[in-house]
Residue, then its C-alpha position, 0 to 999 in steps of 0.5 A: m591526377r593530382t588531388i588538390p591543386e597547389l596554392p600560388t606562393d608569389p608575394i601577391a598571393s601571400a599578401a592576399l592569403e594573410l589579409a584574408r587570414s587576418t580579417e575573415s573568420e576560419s569558416v569564411l577563410n576556408h570557403s575562399v581558399r576551397s573557391y579558388l581550388w574548385a576554379v582551378l579544377l573547373a578551369e582544367h576540365e574546361n581546358v582553359t588553363s593555357d588561354a592568355d586571360y588565364d592568370p592563377v595568381l589574379l584567380f587566387a586574388a578574387t576567390v580568396m579575397h572575394d569575402l573581404g567585405v564581410g571581415s573586420r576591415a569592412s565598414g558596412q557603408q556599401r555592399f559587402e561585394i563592394e567593400g571586399a573588391d575595394l580592399a582587394a584592389e588596395l592590396l593589389v595597388a600597394h603591390a604594383v599590380s597593373n591598373n588593368d588587372v586591378d580592375r579585372v579582379w575588383e570587377a570579379i569580386a564585385i559582381h560574384t553574386s550576380p548570376g548572368i553578369a559575371e559569366r559574361r565579363g571575361l574568364l576571371a569574373y566567370l571562374t571566381r563565380e563558378g568557383i564560389g558556386i561550386d562551394f555552395g553546390r553548383q556543378a559539384d559533379i566536377v570536382r566530386n573525386q576531390q571533394q573529400a581531400i579538399h574538405a579535410h584540408y579546408p573543413r566547411l566549419a558551418m560555413v553557410r551559417s557563418l557566411v550568411d551571419a557575417i553578410v547579415e551582420h554587415a548588411a545591418r549596418s546601413e541602408a547602403a549595405a543592404p539594397r533590396y533585392s540584393i543578396p545582403g538585402e535579401l538575407l537581411h529581409e529574411r532574418r528580420q522580417h521572417g525569422v529564416t536562416r539559410m544553412g548547410t548541411d553541417e550546420v542543421r545536424d543538431l538542429l532539425p531532429e528537434r523540430y521534426e520530433r515537435w512535428r511528429r507529435m503533433t501529426p497523425g502517422g508521423l514516424d519517428r527518426n533515430d540517429k541512424r536514420w537522421k544520419l541517412q536522412l543528411l547523407e549526400r549520395a550520387w542517386s539521391r541527388q539525381g542531378r540535383s544540387e546539394l542539400f540546403h536548408l531554411v530554418h525557422a524556430d518552428g519548422y524547416v525545409s530542406y531542398r535541393i536545386a535542378r538547374s535547366g533552361d537557358a544559360l542563365g537557368h531561368r527555369n530552374t526547379c526547387a525540390i523539396v525534400d523534407y518539409v516540417v512546419c509546427t506553427p502558421e507562423a512558420h509556414a507563412a515564413l518558409w513559403s515567403i522565401l521559398l516562393g521568393m528564390d531568384l532564378v527558380a521557376s517551379i517548386e515540386s515535392n512529394k512532401i506537401p500534405l493535401d490539407d496544406p494551406l499554401p493555396h490560400l497564400l497565393t493571389d492565384p490558388r490555381q498555381v498549385t497543383t496535384t500531379a500525383l497522389t500515392d500511398g505512403l503509410w498503411a497502418r495494420p492494427i496489432d494491439i487495438t485497445a492500445l491503439l484506440a486509446a492512444r489518441c484523442y477524439a473530436v467529439e465524445l464517444d462511447v461505442v463498441i466496435g466489432v473488428r473482423d481480423p482473419q490473422l488474429g481473431d475477431a473481437a469487440y472493443r469498447l471505446v470511450g473518448g473524446p477530446d481530453g483522451a480515450s480508454c478502451a478495453r475488449v468486452g464481450a458485448e454486441p457491437d454497435v459498428r462492425c468493420e474489417v481490420s483493414a478499414l480500422g487501420a484506414a480510419v484510425l489516423g483520420g485520413v479516411r472517413v468512416t462514412e466513406l468506408a461504410r459506403a464501400g461496405s468495410v464498416r457497417g451500423d446504424a447511420p447515427v453511430l456511423t456519423r458520430l464515429d466519423r466526426g470522432f474520428l477526424a484529426d486536426v491535420s491530415p495524416q502524414f508519416g514524414t519519412y520514407f522507409 
């Protein structure tokens, strides 16, 4: 099996490639060429290359010129899909292509962002849309064996962000270029109204760590991620996909969401599921903006994730809060206190505390600790005084991050002391947000 299909070299194909090269960024050009290569591989996979309607030159023209509407020759007076189709048609007419074939290419380009329509408008429109879609992760398993070689010849070069930026810039030129609910209209709306940008994995490697670190420092239990962990976090592996799309990212100045799309349902995918695999929100504004985009995703029937904390305010954003359901609750982080003085002194407390805590630890030895702290910080030292409160080391680990109430542990017999002391300690250990570890290990 050949690794990379050859590009057509006849005059029409050469002219189409030159027009795209001279008017588009290198990133968008490479995307267009890759779309042709994926379309050819899909045609071979589906055994349609011998069909009368299959024409590799017209397919090359449609795929390579499908984004002319975001290039330098587009005026921004119509949707980028239409302006790109018009520019492609001009070139084909100049090369004496038949009116019927010009119309076929025009249509394939004009509707390449229209799911459910392109698939029913003939082989050329179908292969054009699907070839473009494969470059965004749809049906990627079909071309898995050729991906590395094709990306080496035609690198992605931050394609998703480059293309989205180009579409948004074009859409901002006129109202006609960005009708509401069209692809350009929605991307422009996302950027203007919500400050959210859709990006590919290669584009976010330098953006996500800073946002995650900010989130980690404000979230009890948040685990850090070193460079090796980030490489693993963003690594595309067949088993991690579980039949879903490649990773996509919604990025806000104060957070981000990484997700995959699981395609299911009818031929149009009307029961697709958005699976959130990384969820980092630092401000209420970022939370509202990211969920506004997620909840408005086209052809997505449900959103699922094991990353959403129990105290997330999502239900209160919805007209019907009952649409949010918790289907499972599992352990994510178990804290085993080792250096108790450092542990208790490292956090702030919701109310002022001055209490001696006796900790029973069968492995490291029993001891008492005086904790003096409040909203501005704390100190802790090992003491020989009689404890005001006694607890198991496991109970201290459960309570110290604020995820389990001290009074709840007291009812279970893991914490003992006078009721007023337990009540104040319970309030002191409360955190502003529920603990969340953020990174599986």
